[in-house]
C-alpha positions as CSV (number, residue, x, y, z in Angstrom):
1,M,-11.5,54.3,11.2
2,G,-13.9,52.2,9.1
3,V,-12.0,53.0,6.0
4,L,-8.7,52.0,7.7
5,L,-10.2,48.7,8.8
6,G,-11.4,48.1,5.3
7,L,-7.9,48.7,3.8
8,L,-6.4,46.3,6.4
9,T,-8.9,43.5,5.9
10,R,-8.7,43.5,2.1
11,P,-5.2,42.0,2.0
12,L,-6.3,39.4,4.5
13,R,-9.2,38.5,2.3
14,L,-7.0,38.4,-0.7
15,I,-4.5,36.1,1.1
16,G,-7.4,33.9,2.3
17,L,-8.7,33.7,-1.3
18,L,-5.3,32.8,-2.6
19,V,-4.9,30.1,0.1
20,T,-8.3,28.7,-0.8
21,V,-7.4,28.6,-4.5
22,G,-4.1,27.0,-3.8
23,L,-5.7,24.3,-1.8
24,V,-8.3,23.6,-4.5
25,V,-5.6,23.5,-7.2
26,G,-3.4,21.4,-5.0
27,G,-6.2,19.0,-4.3
28,I,-7.0,18.7,-8.0
29,W,-3.4,18.0,-8.8
30,L,-3.1,15.4,-6.1
31,W,-6.3,13.7,-7.3
32,R,-5.1,13.6,-10.9
33,S,-1.6,12.4,-10.0
34,A,-3.1,9.6,-7.8
35,H,-4.8,8.2,-11.0
36,S,-1.5,7.9,-12.8
37,S,1.6,5.8,-12.4
38,T,5.2,7.1,-13.0
39,P,7.3,4.7,-15.2
40,V,10.8,3.7,-14.1
41,P,13.1,4.0,-17.0
42,A,15.5,1.1,-17.6
43,R,18.5,3.5,-17.3
44,D,17.4,4.4,-13.8
45,A,17.1,0.8,-12.8
46,V,20.5,0.0,-14.2
47,A,22.0,3.0,-12.2
48,A,20.4,1.6,-9.0
49,Y,21.8,-1.9,-9.8
50,R,25.3,-0.6,-10.4
51,E,25.2,1.3,-7.1
52,G,24.2,-1.7,-5.2
53,A,26.2,-4.2,-7.1
54,A,29.5,-2.4,-6.3
55,V,29.7,-4.3,-3.0
56,R,27.9,-7.5,-3.9
57,P,29.6,-11.0,-4.2
58,P,29.6,-12.8,-7.6
59,P,26.4,-14.9,-8.3
60,A,26.2,-18.5,-7.2
61,A,25.7,-21.3,-9.7
62,G,22.1,-22.0,-10.6
63,L,20.8,-18.6,-9.6
64,P,19.6,-15.8,-11.9
65,R,22.3,-13.6,-13.4
66,P,22.4,-10.2,-11.7
67,G,21.3,-7.2,-13.7
68,V,18.2,-5.5,-14.8
69,Y,15.4,-7.3,-16.7
70,T,12.6,-5.5,-18.5
71,Y,9.0,-6.9,-18.5
72,R,6.1,-5.9,-20.7
73,V,3.1,-5.2,-18.5
74,S,-0.6,-4.9,-18.8
75,G,-2.9,-4.3,-15.9
76,S,-4.2,-1.9,-13.3
77,E,-4.5,-1.4,-9.6
78,R,-6.9,0.2,-7.2
79,G,-6.5,1.5,-3.7
80,G,-8.6,3.4,-1.2
81,V,-10.3,3.8,2.2
82,G,-13.9,2.8,2.5
83,P,-16.0,3.7,-0.5
84,L,-13.3,6.1,-1.8
85,G,-11.0,4.3,-4.3
86,I,-8.5,5.4,-6.9
87,Q,-7.8,3.3,-9.9
88,R,-4.7,3.6,-12.1
89,T,-3.2,1.8,-15.1
90,L,0.2,0.3,-14.6
91,P,3.0,1.5,-16.9
92,G,3.7,-0.7,-20.0
93,E,7.1,-1.7,-18.7
94,A,8.4,-2.9,-15.3
95,Q,12.0,-3.3,-14.3
96,L,13.3,-6.2,-12.3
97,I,16.6,-5.6,-10.5
98,V,18.5,-8.8,-9.5
99,T,21.4,-8.6,-7.1
100,A,23.6,-11.3,-5.6
101,L,23.8,-11.6,-1.8
102,P,26.3,-13.5,0.4
103,G,25.9,-17.2,1.0
104,G,24.3,-18.1,-2.3
105,A,21.3,-15.8,-1.9
106,Y,19.9,-13.1,-4.1
107,Q,17.4,-10.3,-4.1
108,T,14.8,-9.1,-6.7
109,E,13.2,-5.7,-6.8
110,L,10.3,-5.4,-9.2
111,D,9.6,-1.7,-10.0
112,Y,6.1,-1.6,-11.5
113,S,6.3,2.2,-11.1
114,R,7.7,4.9,-8.8
115,E,4.6,4.3,-6.7
116,H,4.7,0.5,-6.6
117,I,7.7,-1.5,-5.7
118,E,7.9,-5.2,-4.7
119,A,11.0,-6.9,-3.5
120,A,12.0,-10.3,-2.1
121,R,15.1,-12.1,-0.9
122,Y,15.7,-15.7,-1.8
123,R,18.0,-18.4,-0.4
124,R,18.8,-21.7,-2.1
125,T,18.9,-24.8,0.2
126,P,19.0,-28.6,-0.5
127,A,15.2,-28.5,-0.2
128,G,14.7,-25.8,-2.8
129,I,14.5,-22.0,-3.1
130,H,13.1,-20.2,-0.1
131,I,11.8,-16.6,0.4
132,T,13.2,-15.1,3.6
133,W,12.1,-11.4,3.3
134,R,9.6,-9.3,1.5
135,R,9.1,-5.6,0.8
136,T,6.0,-3.8,-0.5
137,D,6.0,-0.1,-1.2
138,I,2.8,1.3,-2.6
139,T,1.7,4.9,-2.5
140,F,-1.3,6.9,-3.8
141,A,-1.0,10.7,-4.1
142,G,2.1,10.4,-1.8
143,F,0.3,8.4,0.9
144,G,1.4,4.9,1.7
145,R,4.0,2.8,3.5
146,D,7.3,1.2,2.6
147,D,6.6,-2.2,4.4
148,R,9.6,-4.5,4.9
149,R,9.1,-7.8,6.8
150,A,11.0,-11.0,7.4
151,V,9.2,-14.2,6.4
152,S,9.0,-16.7,9.3
153,P,9.5,-19.5,8.7
154,S,10.9,-18.9,5.3
155,S,8.5,-19.6,2.4
156,L,9.2,-22.4,-0.1
157,Y,9.2,-20.6,-3.5
158,L,10.2,-23.7,-5.5
159,P,11.2,-27.2,-4.3
160,A,14.4,-28.7,-5.5
161,A,12.7,-31.6,-7.3
162,V,10.2,-29.5,-9.1
163,R,8.1,-31.3,-11.7
164,V,4.7,-31.3,-13.2
165,G,2.1,-32.4,-10.7
166,R,4.1,-31.5,-7.6
167,T,2.2,-29.7,-4.9
168,W,3.1,-28.1,-1.6
169,T,1.3,-26.3,1.2
170,E,2.7,-24.0,3.8
171,R,2.0,-21.5,6.5
172,Y,4.2,-18.5,7.4
173,R,4.1,-15.0,8.9
174,T,5.3,-11.7,7.8
175,G,5.1,-9.4,10.8
176,D,1.5,-9.4,12.1
177,L,0.2,-11.1,8.9
178,S,-0.4,-14.8,8.7
179,V,-0.3,-16.5,5.3
180,S,-1.5,-19.9,4.2
181,A,-0.7,-21.0,0.6
182,T,-1.0,-23.9,-1.8
183,S,1.2,-24.3,-4.9
184,R,1.0,-26.7,-7.8
185,V,3.1,-27.2,-10.9
186,V,0.3,-27.5,-13.5
187,R,2.2,-28.1,-16.8
188,A,5.3,-27.6,-18.8
189,E,5.3,-25.0,-21.5
190,R,7.7,-23.3,-23.9
191,V,7.7,-19.5,-24.0
192,T,9.3,-17.2,-26.5
193,V,11.6,-14.7,-24.9
194,G,13.4,-12.2,-27.2
195,G,13.0,-14.6,-30.2
196,R,14.3,-17.6,-28.2
197,S,12.1,-20.5,-27.2
198,V,12.6,-21.2,-23.4
199,P,11.2,-24.3,-21.6
200,T,9.2,-23.4,-18.5
201,L,7.2,-24.9,-15.7
202,V,3.9,-23.3,-15.0
203,V,3.2,-22.9,-11.2
204,V,-0.1,-21.7,-9.7
205,T,-0.1,-20.4,-6.1
206,R,-3.2,-19.5,-4.2
207,S,-2.8,-17.8,-0.8
208,V,-5.0,-16.4,1.9
209,T,-3.7,-13.7,4.3
210,S,-5.2,-12.9,7.7
211,G,-4.5,-10.1,10.1
212,P,-4.7,-6.3,9.8
213,H,-4.7,-6.5,6.0
214,P,-6.6,-9.7,5.1
215,G,-6.8,-10.7,1.5
216,T,-6.4,-13.3,-1.3
217,R,-3.9,-13.7,-4.0
218,T,-3.5,-16.0,-7.1
219,E,-0.1,-16.0,-8.8
220,T,0.7,-17.9,-11.9
221,I,4.4,-18.0,-12.9
222,W,6.2,-19.4,-15.9
223,W,9.4,-20.5,-14.3
224,A,12.5,-21.0,-16.6
225,P,15.0,-23.3,-14.8
226,S,17.7,-22.4,-17.3
227,L,17.4,-18.7,-16.4
228,G,16.4,-19.0,-12.8
229,L,13.6,-16.4,-13.6
230,E,9.9,-16.0,-14.1
231,V,9.6,-15.3,-17.9
232,R,5.9,-14.7,-17.5
233,R,3.7,-13.8,-14.5
234,S,0.0,-13.3,-13.9
235,D,-1.0,-11.8,-10.5
236,R,-4.4,-11.2,-9.1
237,L,-4.4,-9.7,-5.6
238,R,-7.2,-8.4,-3.4
239,V,-6.6,-6.8,0.1
240,T,-9.5,-5.7,2.4
241,G,-9.5,-4.0,5.7
242,T,-9.0,-0.3,6.5
243,F,-7.1,0.2,3.3
244,A,-8.4,-1.8,0.4
245,F,-6.2,-2.7,-2.6
246,R,-6.7,-4.7,-5.8
247,E,-4.2,-5.5,-8.5
248,S,-4.5,-7.3,-11.8
249,A,-1.2,-7.6,-13.7
250,D,0.3,-9.7,-16.5
251,L,4.0,-9.6,-17.2
252,S,6.2,-11.0,-20.0
253,L,10.0,-10.9,-20.1
254,E,11.4,-9.0,-23.0
255,S,14.9,-10.4,-23.1
256,A,16.8,-13.1,-21.2
257,E,20.0,-10.9,-21.3
258,P,20.1,-8.6,-18.3
259,A,21.3,-4.9,-18.7
260,R,24.2,-3.8,-16.5
């Protein structure tokens, strides 16, 4: 009887050992993958643009041309719970997908990586360009949330009479988050994009978010009125709370001609 029980328990022990090894290997793989970012090739972004653009209206005058723009990127991000944090380097390129929307609006989707996507919808009014909706999709080792929220009231991205020295302050909500922000056009500067010198206005925005995910953000953009685009961007973000997140990223537009 003892021999029989031994023969029966050996397979169970072996299965337990294999399960344990599998969990350890899987944990190691998840930990390593969490420390890396998956680049989004330009061809995949173009395919996504073509699929969405098939039912989109033509772009309105004064708005960025639809298509896919590639940015050179340097920077990193860190996310975690409590003292446990995972830091990873951002891929060297990011893809910006611009699509036209009805009523003179448009949407941008910035794909830093497969694990980090930021999107926004804009609407042009006599007062300027407003942001009406935001999306943030950030994951670490497959854990995260695709967060999509309306901006209420809409946030003033750029005033119509934008000029050096212009400042504006605003308060708005995105779901259960409250944001207060101050923006200032600090200077005019020419930036080389794809061998072409482009005039820009440099705008610095500092914002504070309160709610379940409090934090601070400083964004510096080099806005090109002739393109309707940010040709450079510097972003410093810090989120505290249950899930902490930090980002430091610098972007530079490679070409003013979008891929389609």
